C-alpha positions in Angstrom: 7.8 -24.3 12.2 7.5 -21.6 14.8 7.7 -18.9 12.1 4.8 -20.6 10.2 2.6 -20.8 13.3 3.4 -17.2 14.2 2.7 -16.1 10.6 -0.6 -17.9 10.6 -1.5 -16.3 14.0 -0.7 -12.8 12.7 -2.7 -13.4 9.5 -5.7 -14.6 11.5 -5.4 -11.7 13.9 -5.5 -9.3 10.9 -8.4 -11.1 9.3 -10.5 -11.0 12.5 -9.6 -7.3 13.1 -10.7 -6.3 9.5 -13.9 -8.5 9.6 -14.8 -6.7 12.9 -14.2 -3.3 11.4 -16.4 -4.1 8.4 -19.1 -5.5 10.7 -19.0 -2.2 12.7 -19.4 -0.3 9.4 -22.4 -2.4 8.6 -20.8 -4.0 5.6 -19.9 -7.4 6.8 -17.6 -9.5 4.7 -15.1 -12.4 4.9 -11.4 -11.5 4.8 -8.8 -13.8 3.5 -5.2 -13.3 4.7 -2.1 -14.3 2.8 1.6 -13.6 2.6 2.7 -12.1 -0.7 5.7 -10.2 -2.0 4.8 -7.0 -3.6 6.6 -5.6 -6.6 7.0 -2.2 -5.0 7.7 -3.2 -1.4 10.6 -5.1 0.2 10.1 -8.5 1.6 6.9 -10.3 2.4 3.8 -8.4 3.3 0.5 -9.7 4.8 -2.3 -9.0 2.5 -5.9 -8.9 3.8 -8.3 -9.3 1.0 -11.9 -8.3 1.5 -14.3 -10.8 -0.2 -16.4 -8.4 -2.3 -18.5 -11.1 -4.0 -21.6 -10.0 -2.1 -21.0 -6.3 -2.7 -22.4 -4.1 -5.4 -20.2 -1.6 -7.3 -21.3 1.3 -5.1 -20.2 -0.5 -1.9 -16.8 -1.4 -3.5 -16.3 2.2 -4.6 -17.2 3.4 -1.1 -14.6 1.1 0.5 -11.9 2.3 -2.0 -12.9 6.0 -1.8 -11.8 8.7 -4.1 -8.2 8.1 -5.1 -8.0 5.2 -2.7 -8.5 7.5 0.3 -10.8 5.1 2.3 -8.8 1.9 1.6 -5.6 3.7 2.5 -7.2 5.0 5.7 -8.3 1.4 6.6 -4.8 0.2 5.8 -3.2 2.8 8.0 -5.6 2.1 10.8 -4.9 -1.7 10.5 -1.1 -1.2 10.6 -1.3 1.2 13.6 -3.7 -1.0 15.5 -2.3 -4.4 14.7 1.3 -3.2 15.5 0.4 -1.4 18.7 2.5 -2.6 21.7 4.9 -4.3 19.3 8.6 -3.5 19.1 9.4 -1.6 15.9 11.5 -4.4 14.5 8.5 -6.8 15.0 6.1 -4.6 13.0 4.2 -6.4 10.3 3.0 -4.4 7.2 -0.5 -5.2 6.2 -1.9 -4.4 2.8 -5.7 -4.2 2.4 -7.0 -5.4 -0.9 -10.5 -5.4 -2.5 -11.5 -6.2 -6.1 -7.8 -6.2 -7.3 -7.6 -2.4 -6.5 -4.1 -2.7 -5.0 -2.8 -4.9 -7.8 -4.0 -2.5 -10.5 -2.8 0.5 -8.5 0.7 -1.0 -8.1 0.8 -1.6 -11.9 -0.2 2.0 -12.6 2.3 3.3 -10.1 5.1 1.2 -11.7 4.2 2.7 -15.1 4.2 6.2 -13.7 7.5 5.6 -12.0 9.2 4.2 -15.1 7.9 7.0 -17.3 9.4 9.5 -14.8 12.6 7.6 -14.8 12.8 7.7 -18.5 12.1 11.5 -18.5 14.8 12.2 -15.9 17.4 10.1 -17.7 16.6 11.8 -21.0 16.6 15.4 -19.8 18.8 15.3 -16.8 16.2 17.4 -15.0 14.2 16.4 -12.0 10.6 15.1 -12.4 7.7 15.8 -10.0 5.0 13.2 -9.4 1.9 14.7 -7.9 -1.4 13.4 -6.6 0.0 10.5 -4.6 -1.1 9.2 -1.3 1.5 8.5 1.3 1.1 4.8 0.5 1.8 5.5 -3.2 4.8 7.7 -2.4 6.3 5.0 -0.1 5.9 2.4 -2.8 7.5 4.6 -5.5 10.4 5.4 -3.1 11.0 1.7 -2.9 10.7 1.2 -6.7 13.4 3.8 -7.4 15.8 2.0 -5.1 16.2 -0.5 -8.0 17.9 2.2 -10.0 21.3 3.4 -8.6 21.5 6.4 -10.8 18.4 8.2 -9.4 17.2 9.3 -6.0 13.9 10.4 -4.7 12.5 12.6 -1.9 9.1 13.8 -0.9 8.5 17.6 -0.9 5.7 19.9 0.4 3.0 19.4 2.9 -0.1 17.2 2.7 -2.3 17.3 0.7 0.1 18.9 -1.8 3.0 16.7 -0.9 4.7 15.2 -4.0 7.6 13.0 -5.0 10.7 14.4 -6.7 12.9 12.1 -8.9 16.3 13.2 -10.0 19.7 11.9 -11.1 22.1 11.3 -8.3 24.6 14.1 -7.9 
C-alpha cells in the first residue's frame, strides 16, 4: 500500500510541477499523470500527459518544437527538477507527452532501430544513426539490449552526436 501512495504522490507532484510550468509559459493546461511501461525503456515510467484539447495546432507544435527539441527540454527540466535532492537510486523517470507525440516517436525509433539491426546483420558492418536527440539515443540503446549479438555506443559531440550499431566482437 505504501508504494501505491508514494507513487500517487510522485505523480501528483509531477502533474503540479508541469501545470505550473505551462502556466508560467502562458499556455495553461491540465496534466494527467500515469504509470506506464515503455517499449524502449526498462521498468515503469511516470508519464505526464498534457491535455491539448484546448490548444490549436500551432501551440502543440510550439510545445513539441523542431525534432522534439522543446518537449525534450521540458522533459529534461522535469527530471532534473523533480529528482533534485533525491538519492540516485530513488530517481523517477518522467516522460512528457502531448498529442501522442512520444508514442508515435517511439514507434518510429523502433522501426529505425530494427532497420539498422537488419542492415548490420546482413552486411556485418556497423551502422550509424544520425539526427537523434539524447532522449532518442537513450531509448535506442535500451532497444538494442534485446539483441545479444549487437552492441551500441554514442559517438561525436552534440549536436552531431550519433549512435553506432555493430555486431559484438
